[in-house]
C-alpha positions as CSV (number, residue, x, y, z in Angstrom):
1,M,269.1,67.5,200.6
2,D,267.0,67.6,203.8
3,N,264.3,69.5,201.9
4,K,264.3,66.9,199.2
5,K,264.0,64.1,201.7
6,E,261.2,65.9,203.5
7,T,259.4,66.4,200.1
8,I,259.7,62.7,199.2
9,K,258.5,61.6,202.6
10,S,255.5,64.0,202.5
11,A,254.6,62.8,199.0
12,F,254.8,59.2,199.9
13,M,252.8,59.5,203.1
14,E,250.1,61.6,201.5
15,A,249.8,59.5,198.4
16,L,250.0,56.0,200.0
17,P,246.4,55.7,201.2
18,L,245.1,56.6,197.7
19,A,247.7,54.4,196.1
20,I,246.2,51.4,198.0
21,A,242.8,52.3,196.7
22,I,244.2,52.6,193.1
23,A,245.8,49.2,193.5
24,T,242.4,47.6,194.4
25,Y,240.9,49.4,191.4
26,G,243.7,48.1,189.2
27,L,243.2,44.6,190.5
28,S,239.6,44.9,189.3
29,Y,240.8,46.1,185.9
30,G,243.2,43.2,185.5
31,V,240.6,40.6,186.4
32,L,238.0,42.2,184.1
33,A,240.5,42.5,181.2
34,V,241.3,38.8,181.3
35,Q,237.6,37.9,181.5
36,A,237.1,40.1,178.4
37,K,239.6,37.8,176.6
38,F,242.6,40.1,176.9
39,S,245.9,38.3,177.4
40,V,248.0,39.1,180.5
41,V,250.6,40.8,178.4
42,T,248.0,43.0,176.6
43,A,246.3,43.9,179.9
44,V,249.5,45.0,181.5
45,A,250.9,46.7,178.4
46,M,247.7,48.8,178.4
47,S,248.4,49.9,182.0
48,L,252.0,50.7,181.1
49,L,251.2,52.8,178.1
50,V,247.8,54.3,178.9
51,F,247.7,54.7,182.8
52,S,244.1,55.7,183.0
53,G,241.7,53.6,185.1
54,S,238.6,55.1,183.6
55,A,239.8,54.8,180.0
56,Q,241.0,51.2,180.5
57,L,237.8,50.0,182.2
58,V,235.6,51.6,179.6
59,T,237.7,50.1,176.8
60,V,237.5,46.7,178.4
61,A,233.7,47.0,178.9
62,M,233.1,48.3,175.3
63,L,235.3,45.7,173.6
64,A,233.6,42.9,175.7
65,G,230.2,44.3,174.5
66,G,231.3,44.1,170.8
67,A,231.9,47.9,170.3
68,G,234.0,49.0,167.3
69,L,237.5,50.5,167.6
70,I,236.3,54.0,166.5
71,S,233.6,54.0,169.2
72,V,236.1,53.0,171.8
73,L,238.6,55.6,170.7
74,L,236.0,58.4,170.7
75,T,234.6,57.5,174.0
76,T,237.9,57.3,175.8
77,L,239.0,60.5,174.2
78,L,235.9,62.4,175.5
79,L,236.2,60.7,178.9
80,N,239.8,61.9,179.3
81,L,239.3,65.5,178.0
82,R,239.3,66.5,181.6
83,N,243.0,65.9,181.7
84,L,243.5,68.9,179.4
85,L,241.9,71.0,182.1
86,Y,244.0,69.4,184.7
87,G,247.1,70.1,182.7
88,A,246.1,73.7,182.1
89,A,245.5,74.2,185.8
90,L,248.8,72.7,186.8
91,A,250.9,74.3,184.1
92,E,251.9,77.3,186.2
93,G,251.8,75.6,189.6
94,L,253.5,72.3,188.7
95,A,257.0,73.4,187.7
96,P,258.7,76.6,186.4
97,S,260.7,74.6,183.9
98,K,259.4,73.4,180.5
99,K,261.6,70.4,180.8
100,W,259.9,69.3,184.1
101,K,256.5,70.0,182.6
102,R,257.1,67.7,179.7
103,L,258.5,64.9,181.8
104,L,255.6,65.1,184.3
105,A,252.8,65.5,181.8
106,F,252.3,61.7,181.6
107,G,251.4,61.6,185.3
108,V,248.6,64.2,185.1
109,S,245.3,62.5,186.2
110,D,242.6,62.8,188.8
111,E,244.5,61.8,191.9
112,P,247.9,63.5,191.3
113,F,245.9,66.7,190.3
114,V,244.2,66.8,193.7
115,L,247.3,66.3,195.7
116,A,249.5,68.6,193.6
117,S,246.9,71.4,193.7
118,S,246.8,71.1,197.5
119,R,250.6,71.1,197.7
120,F,250.9,74.1,195.4
121,K,248.7,76.1,197.7
122,K,251.0,75.3,200.6
123,V,254.5,75.6,199.2
124,G,254.2,76.7,195.6
125,P,255.6,74.7,192.5
126,D,257.0,71.4,193.6
127,P,257.9,69.1,190.7
128,L,259.6,66.6,192.9
129,Y,256.5,66.1,195.0
130,F,254.4,65.6,191.9
131,A,256.9,63.1,190.4
132,V,256.9,61.0,193.6
133,V,253.1,61.0,193.8
134,A,252.6,60.1,190.1
135,S,255.3,57.4,190.2
136,L,253.8,55.8,193.3
137,F,250.3,55.7,191.6
138,Y,251.8,54.5,188.3
139,F,253.6,51.5,189.8
140,A,250.7,50.6,192.1
141,W,248.4,50.5,189.1
142,I,250.8,48.4,187.0
143,F,251.5,45.9,189.8
144,A,247.8,45.6,190.6
145,S,246.9,45.2,186.9
146,L,249.4,42.4,186.6
147,L,248.2,40.7,189.8
148,G,244.5,40.9,188.6
149,A,245.4,39.6,185.2
150,L,247.2,36.6,186.6
151,M,244.2,35.9,188.9
152,G,241.9,36.0,185.9
153,N,238.6,34.2,186.3
154,Q,239.4,33.1,189.9
155,M,238.0,36.3,191.4
156,D,234.9,38.5,191.1
157,P,235.7,42.1,191.8
158,Q,232.1,43.1,192.5
159,K,231.7,40.3,195.0
160,W,234.5,41.7,197.1
161,G,233.5,45.3,196.6
162,L,236.8,46.2,194.9
163,D,235.0,48.3,192.3
164,L,233.9,50.7,195.0
165,A,237.3,51.1,196.7
166,F,238.6,53.9,194.5
167,P,235.4,56.0,194.1
168,V,234.9,55.9,197.9
169,T,238.5,56.9,198.7
170,F,238.5,59.6,196.1
171,A,235.3,61.0,197.4
172,A,236.8,61.2,200.9
173,L,239.7,63.0,199.4
174,L,237.5,65.6,197.7
175,V,235.1,66.3,200.5
176,P,237.5,68.6,202.5
177,G,237.9,70.7,199.4
178,L,234.2,71.4,199.0
179,K,234.4,75.0,200.2
180,G,232.9,78.1,198.7
181,K,229.6,78.5,196.7
182,P,231.1,77.9,193.2
183,I,232.7,74.6,194.2
184,I,229.6,73.4,196.2
185,G,227.4,74.5,193.4
186,T,229.4,72.5,190.9
187,A,229.3,69.4,193.1
188,L,225.5,69.7,193.6
189,A,225.0,70.3,189.9
190,A,227.0,67.2,189.1
191,V,224.9,65.1,191.5
192,I,221.6,66.4,190.0
193,I,222.7,66.1,186.4
194,S,224.0,62.5,186.8
195,I,220.9,61.4,188.6
196,V,218.6,62.8,186.0
197,L,220.7,61.3,183.1
198,E,220.8,58.0,184.8
199,Y,217.1,58.0,185.4
200,F,216.3,58.6,181.7
201,A,219.2,56.6,180.3
202,P,220.4,54.0,182.8
203,G,223.9,52.8,182.2
204,N,224.7,55.3,179.5
205,Q,228.5,55.7,179.1
206,L,228.1,59.4,178.2
207,T,226.6,60.3,181.5
208,I,230.0,61.0,183.2
209,I,231.1,63.0,180.2
210,I,228.0,65.2,179.9
211,T,228.0,65.7,183.7
212,G,231.7,66.7,183.6
213,L,231.0,69.2,180.9
214,L,227.9,70.8,182.3
215,A,228.5,70.9,186.1
216,P,231.5,73.2,185.9
217,L,229.4,75.7,184.0
218,V,227.2,76.1,187.0
219,G,230.2,76.8,189.2
220,L,231.4,79.4,186.8
221,Y,228.0,81.1,186.7
222,I,227.8,81.2,190.5
223,E,231.4,82.6,190.7
224,R,230.6,85.4,188.2
225,R,227.4,86.3,189.9
226,S,229.2,86.5,193.3
227,K,231.8,88.9,191.8
228,H,229.2,91.2,190.3
229,A,227.0,91.1,193.4
């Protein structure tokens, strides 16, 4: 019992700062969704069922720009393919039980992946930790989405800098993990690729997808070379 309490406490304390950033990001989504002619119910229902900030914001932007349903589906599918990699990486370290894995699969995303990976390195598989982290993020996102949708046109997220809150916080979370040539090489490759793509095709929605597919290949190449050196 004491171990469970300690796990819950650790999960809450470690996830809370990022949950606040997620909430500000969710607030932006709610406002932008209503501005794109979503109803409050539709905007919140999307958060309840999808729970993906990147997919939801891209969907809102594309629908507001007149994109078709097929284009939206394909783009969001490609954008979230990284979750397959997250799931594969967490499969062994998340929980030894298939039942736990199935229950927790919905919570696999960028932020829980980072925290769960760090936790696994310290104590091994910890499904309770992951469940608390994912639940905290989930409810923070839903509450913020609802609040943003209710505020509607009364607020400009960019004016208040809310659109930068999550990327900045997530970057701060990742920086301590930039250790070793393969990881650093991947990060530098991602920076270079994204800058080049943005230069030649500003605002292209495929930039993040292409970068996410190519940058890890650089890290894998560096890792293989270091093993054979």
